[in-house]
Biopython code that builds the backbone (N, CA, C, O; Angstrom):
import numpy as np
from Bio.PDB.StructureBuilder import StructureBuilder

atoms = [
    (1, "UNK", "N", (-10.443, -55.415, 50.542)),
    (1, "UNK", "CA", (-9.303, -56.266, 50.307)),
    (1, "UNK", "C", (-9.444, -57.579, 51.074)),
    (1, "UNK", "O", (-9.277, -58.654, 50.497)),
    (2, "UNK", "N", (-9.744, -57.502, 52.350)),
    (2, "UNK", "CA", (-9.862, -58.698, 53.173)),
    (2, "UNK", "C", (-11.051, -59.548, 52.741)),
    (2, "UNK", "O", (-10.971, -60.777, 52.729)),
    (3, "UNK", "N", (-12.149, -58.894, 52.386)),
    (3, "UNK", "CA", (-13.334, -59.648, 51.997)),
    (3, "UNK", "C", (-13.102, -60.393, 50.690)),
    (3, "UNK", "O", (-13.661, -61.470, 50.485)),
    (4, "UNK", "N", (-12.283, -59.833, 49.803)),
    (4, "UNK", "CA", (-11.957, -60.533, 48.558)),
    (4, "UNK", "C", (-11.173, -61.821, 48.851)),
    (4, "UNK", "O", (-11.382, -62.842, 48.196)),
    (5, "UNK", "N", (-10.292, -61.765, 49.818)),
    (5, "UNK", "CA", (-9.534, -62.960, 50.199)),
    (5, "UNK", "C", (-10.461, -64.023, 50.778)),
    (5, "UNK", "O", (-10.273, -65.214, 50.531)),
    (6, "UNK", "N", (-11.457, -63.597, 51.543)),
    (6, "UNK", "CA", (-12.418, -64.537, 52.109)),
    (6, "UNK", "C", (-13.247, -65.164, 50.988)),
    (6, "UNK", "O", (-13.494, -66.369, 51.009)),
    (7, "UNK", "N", (-13.677, -64.364, 50.014)),
    (7, "UNK", "CA", (-14.435, -64.903, 48.886)),
    (7, "UNK", "C", (-13.602, -65.909, 48.095)),
    (7, "UNK", "O", (-14.106, -66.959, 47.697)),
    (8, "UNK", "N", (-12.355, -65.595, 47.874)),
    (8, "UNK", "CA", (-11.472, -66.516, 47.150)),
    (8, "UNK", "C", (-11.264, -67.803, 47.943)),
    (8, "UNK", "O", (-11.289, -68.895, 47.376)),
    (9, "UNK", "N", (-11.061, -67.677, 49.250)),
    (9, "UNK", "CA", (-10.893, -68.843, 50.102)),
    (9, "UNK", "C", (-12.157, -69.706, 50.079)),
    (9, "UNK", "O", (-12.075, -70.934, 50.044)),
    (10, "UNK", "N", (-13.318, -69.063, 50.100)),
    (10, "UNK", "CA", (-14.590, -69.783, 50.060)),
    (10, "UNK", "C", (-14.742, -70.579, 48.774)),
    (10, "UNK", "O", (-15.308, -71.673, 48.776)),
    (11, "UNK", "N", (-14.242, -70.035, 47.686)),
    (11, "UNK", "CA", (-14.380, -70.730, 46.403)),
    (11, "UNK", "C", (-13.411, -71.904, 46.275)),
    (11, "UNK", "O", (-13.630, -72.792, 45.450)),
    (12, "UNK", "N", (-12.350, -71.924, 47.071)),
    (12, "UNK", "CA", (-11.331, -72.965, 46.942)),
    (12, "UNK", "C", (-11.300, -73.973, 48.081)),
    (12, "UNK", "O", (-10.682, -75.029, 47.945)),
    (13, "UNK", "N", (-11.953, -73.674, 49.203)),
    (13, "UNK", "CA", (-11.878, -74.537, 50.382)),
    (13, "UNK", "C", (-13.277, -74.862, 50.894)),
    (13, "UNK", "O", (-14.270, -74.272, 50.468)),
    (14, "UNK", "N", (-13.327, -75.815, 51.819)),
    (14, "UNK", "CA", (-14.598, -76.162, 52.439)),
    (14, "UNK", "C", (-15.012, -75.074, 53.419)),
    (14, "UNK", "O", (-14.192, -74.263, 53.848)),
    (15, "UNK", "N", (-16.283, -75.066, 53.765)),
    (15, "UNK", "CA", (-16.785, -74.045, 54.690)),
    (15, "UNK", "C", (-16.144, -74.182, 56.069)),
    (15, "UNK", "O", (-15.924, -73.183, 56.753)),
    (16, "UNK", "N", (-15.846, -75.408, 56.477)),
    (16, "UNK", "CA", (-15.182, -75.618, 57.761)),
    (16, "UNK", "C", (-13.787, -74.998, 57.770)),
    (16, "UNK", "O", (-13.382, -74.396, 58.764)),
    (17, "UNK", "N", (-13.061, -75.141, 56.680)),
    (17, "UNK", "CA", (-11.729, -74.541, 56.578)),
    (17, "UNK", "C", (-11.811, -73.024, 56.625)),
    (17, "UNK", "O", (-11.012, -72.376, 57.301)),
    (18, "UNK", "N", (-12.772, -72.458, 55.911)),
    (18, "UNK", "CA", (-12.945, -70.998, 55.908)),
    (18, "UNK", "C", (-13.261, -70.502, 57.312)),
    (18, "UNK", "O", (-12.691, -69.510, 57.766)),
    (19, "UNK", "N", (-14.167, -71.189, 57.998)),
    (19, "UNK", "CA", (-14.523, -70.801, 59.364)),
    (19, "UNK", "C", (-13.313, -70.873, 60.282)),
    (19, "UNK", "O", (-13.110, -69.986, 61.111)),
    (20, "UNK", "N", (-12.519, -71.902, 60.143)),
    (20, "UNK", "CA", (-11.322, -72.062, 60.957)),
    (20, "UNK", "C", (-10.330, -70.933, 60.699)),
    (20, "UNK", "O", (-9.784, -70.358, 61.640)),
    (21, "UNK", "N", (-10.101, -70.618, 59.443)),
    (21, "UNK", "CA", (-9.163, -69.548, 59.097)),
    (21, "UNK", "C", (-9.641, -68.208, 59.647)),
    (21, "UNK", "O", (-8.847, -67.443, 60.195)),
    (22, "UNK", "N", (-10.914, -67.924, 59.507)),
    (22, "UNK", "CA", (-11.449, -66.656, 60.001)),
    (22, "UNK", "C", (-11.370, -66.590, 61.527)),
    (22, "UNK", "O", (-11.064, -65.536, 62.084)),
    (23, "UNK", "N", (-11.642, -67.694, 62.198)),
    (23, "UNK", "CA", (-11.559, -67.726, 63.662)),
    (23, "UNK", "C", (-10.134, -67.480, 64.138)),
    (23, "UNK", "O", (-9.914, -66.707, 65.070)),
    (24, "UNK", "N", (-9.179, -68.125, 63.511)),
    (24, "UNK", "CA", (-7.775, -67.916, 63.889)),
    (24, "UNK", "C", (-7.352, -66.482, 63.605)),
    (24, "UNK", "O", (-6.624, -65.888, 64.400)),
    (25, "UNK", "N", (-7.797, -65.910, 62.479)),
    (25, "UNK", "CA", (-7.472, -64.525, 62.159)),
    (25, "UNK", "C", (-8.034, -63.576, 63.206)),
    (25, "UNK", "O", (-7.359, -62.634, 63.622)),
    (26, "UNK", "N", (-9.264, -63.820, 63.629)),
    (26, "UNK", "CA", (-9.873, -62.974, 64.659)),
    (26, "UNK", "C", (-9.126, -63.111, 65.985)),
    (26, "UNK", "O", (-8.931, -62.124, 66.695)),
    (27, "UNK", "N", (-8.714, -64.314, 66.313)),
    (27, "UNK", "CA", (-7.964, -64.519, 67.545)),
    (27, "UNK", "C", (-6.628, -63.781, 67.506)),
    (27, "UNK", "O", (-6.227, -63.163, 68.492)),
    (28, "UNK", "N", (-5.947, -63.846, 66.378)),
    (28, "UNK", "CA", (-4.680, -63.124, 66.253)),
    (28, "UNK", "C", (-4.898, -61.617, 66.330)),
    (28, "UNK", "O", (-4.075, -60.902, 66.902)),
    (29, "UNK", "N", (-5.984, -61.136, 65.767)),
    (29, "UNK", "CA", (-6.319, -59.708, 65.891)),
    (29, "UNK", "C", (-6.543, -59.328, 67.348)),
    (29, "UNK", "O", (-6.121, -58.260, 67.791)),
    (30, "UNK", "N", (-7.209, -60.206, 68.090)),
    (30, "UNK", "CA", (-7.429, -59.965, 69.509)),
    (30, "UNK", "C", (-6.108, -59.887, 70.266)),
    (30, "UNK", "O", (-5.912, -59.001, 71.099)),
    (31, "UNK", "N", (-5.198, -60.821, 69.969)),
    (31, "UNK", "CA", (-3.889, -60.799, 70.636)),
    (31, "UNK", "C", (-3.125, -59.516, 70.343)),
    (31, "UNK", "O", (-2.543, -58.909, 71.242)),
    (32, "UNK", "N", (-3.131, -59.114, 69.091)),
    (32, "UNK", "CA", (-2.437, -57.868, 68.723)),
    (32, "UNK", "C", (-3.048, -56.697, 69.466)),
    (32, "UNK", "O", (-2.326, -55.831, 69.961)),
    (33, "UNK", "N", (-4.366, -56.660, 69.549)),
    (33, "UNK", "CA", (-5.046, -55.576, 70.258)),
    (33, "UNK", "C", (-4.688, -55.574, 71.739)),
    (33, "UNK", "O", (-4.448, -54.516, 72.321)),
    (34, "UNK", "N", (-4.652, -56.759, 72.352)),
    (34, "UNK", "CA", (-4.311, -56.845, 73.779)),
    (34, "UNK", "C", (-2.907, -56.313, 74.024)),
    (34, "UNK", "O", (-2.691, -55.524, 74.944)),
    (35, "UNK", "N", (-1.962, -56.736, 73.216)),
    (35, "UNK", "CA", (-0.578, -56.294, 73.415)),
    (35, "UNK", "C", (-0.380, -54.826, 73.039)),
    (35, "UNK", "O", (0.373, -54.116, 73.706)),
    (36, "UNK", "N", (-1.037, -54.368, 71.996)),
    (36, "UNK", "CA", (-0.883, -52.985, 71.551)),
    (36, "UNK", "C", (-1.410, -52.002, 72.594)),
    (36, "UNK", "O", (-0.776, -50.982, 72.867)),
    (37, "UNK", "N", (-2.571, -52.309, 73.178)),
    (37, "UNK", "CA", (-3.168, -51.405, 74.148)),
    (37, "UNK", "C", (-2.746, -51.707, 75.582)),
    (37, "UNK", "O", (-3.176, -51.024, 76.511)),
    (38, "UNK", "N", (-1.909, -52.722, 75.769)),
    (38, "UNK", "CA", (-1.355, -53.011, 77.094)),
    (38, "UNK", "C", (-2.336, -53.610, 78.077)),
    (38, "UNK", "O", (-2.156, -53.467, 79.287)),
    (39, "UNK", "N", (-3.366, -54.276, 77.592)),
    (39, "UNK", "CA", (-4.325, -54.907, 78.498)),
    (39, "UNK", "C", (-3.773, -56.222, 79.030)),
    (39, "UNK", "O", (-2.827, -56.782, 78.476)),
    (40, "UNK", "N", (-4.374, -56.705, 80.109)),
    (40, "UNK", "CA", (-3.932, -57.953, 80.731)),
    (40, "UNK", "C", (-4.349, -59.145, 79.871)),
    (40, "UNK", "O", (-5.392, -59.133, 79.218)),
    (41, "UNK", "N", (-3.513, -60.159, 79.892)),
    (41, "UNK", "CA", (-3.807, -61.422, 79.216)),
    (41, "UNK", "C", (-4.098, -62.419, 80.328)),
    (41, "UNK", "O", (-3.175, -62.990, 80.908)),
    (42, "UNK", "N", (-5.375, -62.631, 80.627)),
    (42, "UNK", "CA", (-5.787, -63.410, 81.786)),
    (42, "UNK", "C", (-5.748, -64.914, 81.514)),
    (42, "UNK", "O", (-5.462, -65.360, 80.403)),
    (43, "UNK", "N", (-6.043, -65.672, 82.554)),
    (43, "UNK", "CA", (-6.090, -67.121, 82.435)),
    (43, "UNK", "C", (-7.161, -67.549, 81.432)),
    (43, "UNK", "O", (-6.970, -68.523, 80.705)),
    (44, "UNK", "N", (-8.263, -66.846, 81.386)),
    (44, "UNK", "CA", (-9.311, -67.172, 80.420)),
    (44, "UNK", "C", (-8.831, -66.947, 78.984)),
    (44, "UNK", "O", (-9.234, -67.672, 78.074)),
    (45, "UNK", "N", (-7.982, -65.957, 78.784)),
    (45, "UNK", "CA", (-7.400, -65.744, 77.460)),
    (45, "UNK", "C", (-6.540, -66.945, 77.068)),
    (45, "UNK", "O", (-6.583, -67.404, 75.927)),
    (46, "UNK", "N", (-5.754, -67.451, 78.031)),
    (46, "UNK", "CA", (-4.917, -68.619, 77.761)),
    (46, "UNK", "C", (-5.762, -69.846, 77.435)),
    (46, "UNK", "O", (-5.425, -70.624, 76.542)),
    (47, "UNK", "N", (-6.859, -70.011, 78.163)),
    (47, "UNK", "CA", (-7.767, -71.136, 77.877)),
    (47, "UNK", "C", (-8.312, -71.006, 76.455)),
    (47, "UNK", "O", (-8.362, -71.982, 75.707)),
    (48, "UNK", "N", (-8.719, -69.791, 76.094)),
    (48, "UNK", "CA", (-9.211, -69.553, 74.742)),
    (48, "UNK", "C", (-8.152, -69.831, 73.693)),
    (48, "UNK", "O", (-8.449, -70.400, 72.643)),
    (49, "UNK", "N", (-6.910, -69.431, 73.973)),
    (49, "UNK", "CA", (-5.813, -69.671, 73.029)),
    (49, "UNK", "C", (-5.588, -71.163, 72.831)),
    (49, "UNK", "O", (-5.402, -71.622, 71.704)),
    (50, "UNK", "N", (-5.604, -71.913, 73.912)),
    (50, "UNK", "CA", (-5.417, -73.362, 73.815)),
    (50, "UNK", "C", (-6.557, -73.989, 73.022)),
    (50, "UNK", "O", (-6.324, -74.874, 72.198)),
    (51, "UNK", "N", (-7.774, -73.544, 73.261)),
    (51, "UNK", "CA", (-8.919, -74.086, 72.534)),
    (51, "UNK", "C", (-8.848, -73.768, 71.041)),
    (51, "UNK", "O", (-9.106, -74.635, 70.207)),
    (52, "UNK", "N", (-8.502, -72.535, 70.708)),
    (52, "UNK", "CA", (-8.429, -72.134, 69.300)),
    (52, "UNK", "C", (-7.347, -72.914, 68.572)),
    (52, "UNK", "O", (-7.602, -73.505, 67.523)),
    (53, "UNK", "N", (-6.140, -72.918, 69.123)),
    (53, "UNK", "CA", (-5.043, -73.579, 68.424)),
    (53, "UNK", "C", (-5.105, -75.097, 68.559)),
    (53, "UNK", "O", (-4.652, -75.817, 67.669)),
    (54, "UNK", "N", (-5.659, -75.583, 69.654)),
    (54, "UNK", "CA", (-5.870, -77.018, 69.787)),
    (54, "UNK", "C", (-6.895, -77.513, 68.783)),
    (54, "UNK", "O", (-6.707, -78.555, 68.155)),
    (55, "UNK", "N", (-7.977, -76.769, 68.632)),
    (55, "UNK", "CA", (-8.978, -77.122, 67.634)),
    (55, "UNK", "C", (-8.425, -77.059, 66.229)),
    (55, "UNK", "O", (-8.752, -77.895, 65.387)),
    (56, "UNK", "N", (-7.592, -76.074, 65.973)),
    (56, "UNK", "CA", (-6.961, -75.961, 64.653)),
    (56, "UNK", "C", (-6.061, -77.157, 64.383)),
    (56, "UNK", "O", (-6.041, -77.686, 63.271)),
    (57, "UNK", "N", (-5.318, -77.583, 65.399)),
    (57, "UNK", "CA", (-4.425, -78.732, 65.237)),
    (57, "UNK", "C", (-5.220, -80.015, 65.003)),
    (57, "UNK", "O", (-4.836, -80.846, 64.180)),
    (58, "UNK", "N", (-6.325, -80.174, 65.724)),
    (58, "UNK", "CA", (-7.160, -81.359, 65.543)),
    (58, "UNK", "C", (-7.756, -81.370, 64.145)),
    (58, "UNK", "O", (-7.769, -82.401, 63.473)),
    (59, "UNK", "N", (-8.249, -80.221, 63.714)),
    (59, "UNK", "CA", (-8.851, -80.135, 62.385)),
    (59, "UNK", "C", (-7.821, -80.431, 61.300)),
    (59, "UNK", "O", (-8.109, -81.143, 60.338)),
    (60, "UNK", "N", (-6.632, -79.885, 61.460)),
    (60, "UNK", "CA", (-5.584, -80.073, 60.454)),
    (60, "UNK", "C", (-4.975, -81.464, 60.537)),
    (60, "UNK", "O", (-4.180, -81.842, 59.677)),
    (61, "UNK", "N", (-5.339, -82.234, 61.567)),
    (61, "UNK", "CA", (-4.837, -83.584, 61.757)),
    (61, "UNK", "C", (-3.308, -83.577, 61.822)),
    (61, "UNK", "O", (-2.640, -84.393, 61.188)),
    (62, "UNK", "N", (-2.777, -82.643, 62.597)),
    (62, "UNK", "CA", (-1.333, -82.465, 62.694)),
    (62, "UNK", "C", (-0.628, -83.694, 63.251)),
    (62, "UNK", "O", (0.500, -83.994, 62.861)),
    (63, "UNK", "N", (-1.277, -84.395, 64.146)),
    (63, "UNK", "CA", (-0.639, -85.570, 64.746)),
    (63, "UNK", "C", (-0.288, -86.598, 63.667)),
    (63, "UNK", "O", (0.844, -87.080, 63.617)),
    (64, "UNK", "N", (-1.243, -86.934, 62.810)),
    (64, "UNK", "CA", (-0.977, -87.905, 61.747)),
    (64, "UNK", "C", (0.015, -87.372, 60.732)),
    (64, "UNK", "O", (0.851, -88.116, 60.220)),
    (65, "UNK", "N", (-0.078, -86.072, 60.439)),
    (65, "UNK", "CA", (0.859, -85.465, 59.497)),
    (65, "UNK", "C", (2.285, -85.552, 60.027)),
    (65, "UNK", "O", (3.203, -85.915, 59.293)),
    (66, "UNK", "N", (2.469, -85.220, 61.297)),
    (66, "UNK", "CA", (3.799, -85.294, 61.897)),
    (66, "UNK", "C", (4.295, -86.730, 61.963)),
    (66, "UNK", "O", (5.474, -86.991, 61.725)),
    (67, "UNK", "N", (3.406, -87.662, 62.282)),
    (67, "UNK", "CA", (3.791, -89.062, 62.365)),
    (67, "UNK", "C", (4.223, -89.578, 60.990)),
    (67, "UNK", "O", (5.204, -90.313, 60.877)),
    (68, "UNK", "N", (3.477, -89.185, 59.935)),
    (68, "UNK", "CA", (3.853, -89.612, 58.585)),
    (68, "UNK", "C", (5.197, -89.031, 58.179)),
    (68, "UNK", "O", (6.018, -89.735, 57.592)),
    (69, "UNK", "N", (5.436, -87.765, 58.480)),
    (69, "UNK", "CA", (6.709, -87.129, 58.131)),
    (69, "UNK", "C", (7.864, -87.763, 58.896)),
    (69, "UNK", "O", (8.937, -87.980, 58.333)),
    (70, "UNK", "N", (7.650, -88.063, 60.187)),
    (70, "UNK", "CA", (8.695, -88.679, 60.994)),
    (70, "UNK", "C", (9.036, -90.064, 60.463)),
    (70, "UNK", "O", (10.212, -90.410, 60.346)),
    (71, "UNK", "N", (8.020, -90.863, 60.141)),
    (71, "UNK", "CA", (8.299, -92.205, 59.627)),
    (71, "UNK", "C", (8.962, -92.139, 58.262)),
    (71, "UNK", "O", (9.793, -92.990, 57.943)),
    (72, "UNK", "N", (8.615, -91.147, 57.448)),
    (72, "UNK", "CA", (9.245, -90.971, 56.146)),
    (72, "UNK", "C", (10.729, -90.624, 56.300)),
    (72, "UNK", "O", (11.569, -91.131, 55.558)),
    (73, "UNK", "N", (11.042, -89.768, 57.256)),
    (73, "UNK", "CA", (12.435, -89.380, 57.510)),
    (73, "UNK", "C", (13.217, -90.577, 58.043)),
    (73, "UNK", "O", (14.366, -90.795, 57.660)),
    (74, "UNK", "N", (12.583, -91.360, 58.938)),
    (74, "UNK", "CA", (13.257, -92.541, 59.476)),
    (74, "UNK", "C", (13.559, -93.550, 58.371)),
    (74, "UNK", "O", (14.636, -94.146, 58.359)),
    (75, "UNK", "N", (12.627, -93.748, 57.445)),
    (75, "UNK", "CA", (12.850, -94.680, 56.340)),
    (75, "UNK", "C", (14.008, -94.219, 55.465)),
    (75, "UNK", "O", (14.841, -95.027, 55.055)),
    (76, "UNK", "N", (14.059, -92.929, 55.180)),
    (76, "UNK", "CA", (15.155, -92.398, 54.363)),
    (76, "UNK", "C", (16.488, -92.579, 55.066)),
    (76, "UNK", "O", (17.489, -92.928, 54.441)),
    (77, "UNK", "N", (16.495, -92.335, 56.388)),
    (77, "UNK", "CA", (17.726, -92.471, 57.158)),
    (77, "UNK", "C", (18.189, -93.926, 57.175)),
    (77, "UNK", "O", (19.376, -94.203, 56.998)),
    (78, "UNK", "N", (17.250, -94.859, 57.389)),
    (78, "UNK", "CA", (17.612, -96.281, 57.388)),
    (78, "UNK", "C", (18.109, -96.718, 56.020)),
    (78, "UNK", "O", (19.065, -97.487, 55.923)),
    (79, "UNK", "N", (17.478, -96.240, 54.981)),
    (79, "UNK", "CA", (17.886, -96.606, 53.620)),
    (79, "UNK", "C", (19.288, -96.063, 53.327)),
    (79, "UNK", "O", (20.102, -96.740, 52.699)),
    (80, "UNK", "N", (19.561, -94.858, 53.777)),
    (80, "UNK", "CA", (20.872, -94.238, 53.546)),
    (80, "UNK", "C", (21.966, -95.029, 54.267)),
    (80, "UNK", "O", (23.049, -95.228, 53.717)),
    (81, "UNK", "N", (21.689, -95.481, 55.495)),
    (81, "UNK", "CA", (22.676, -96.242, 56.264)),
    (81, "UNK", "C", (22.910, -97.629, 55.646)),
    (81, "UNK", "O", (24.024, -98.150, 55.717)),
    (82, "UNK", "N", (21.895, -98.222, 55.052)),
    (82, "UNK", "CA", (22.037, -99.538, 54.447)),
    (82, "UNK", "C", (22.842, -99.474, 53.174)),
    (82, "UNK", "O", (23.559, -100.422, 52.856)),
    (83, "UNK", "N", (22.747, -98.378, 52.429)),
    (83, "UNK", "CA", (23.448, -98.277, 51.158)),
    (83, "UNK", "C", (24.903, -97.894, 51.338)),
    (83, "UNK", "O", (25.698, -98.086, 50.419)),
    (84, "UNK", "N", (25.277, -97.360, 52.489)),
    (84, "UNK", "CA", (26.671, -96.925, 52.701)),
    (84, "UNK", "C", (27.457, -97.935, 53.431)),
    (84, "UNK", "O", (28.643, -97.726, 53.689)),
]
sb = StructureBuilder()
sb.init_structure("model")
sb.init_model(0)
sb.init_chain("A")
sb.init_seg("    ")
for serial, (resi, resn, name, xyz) in enumerate(atoms, 1):
    if name == "N":
        sb.init_residue(resn, " ", resi, " ")
    sb.init_atom(name, np.array(xyz, "f"), 0.0, 1.0, " ", f" {name:<3s}", serial, name[0])
structure = sb.get_structure()
């Protein structure tokens, strides 16, 4: 089942996107395992979490996406105030 989803993702996305998705999935599996078995979540785990999700944010270009959405909302708000 999981491998079929990976094959489908591979056919629709770039290899970098597939690698990113698989890496994040593995990281989430690790977190679930740590919490389920009650193991410690050390400082190195936190560093890894920041690297994984920070890299994901950089790849997804979240900063520009958020900036575009914020400016779009501001324009709508200004337009609404001008018309009323």
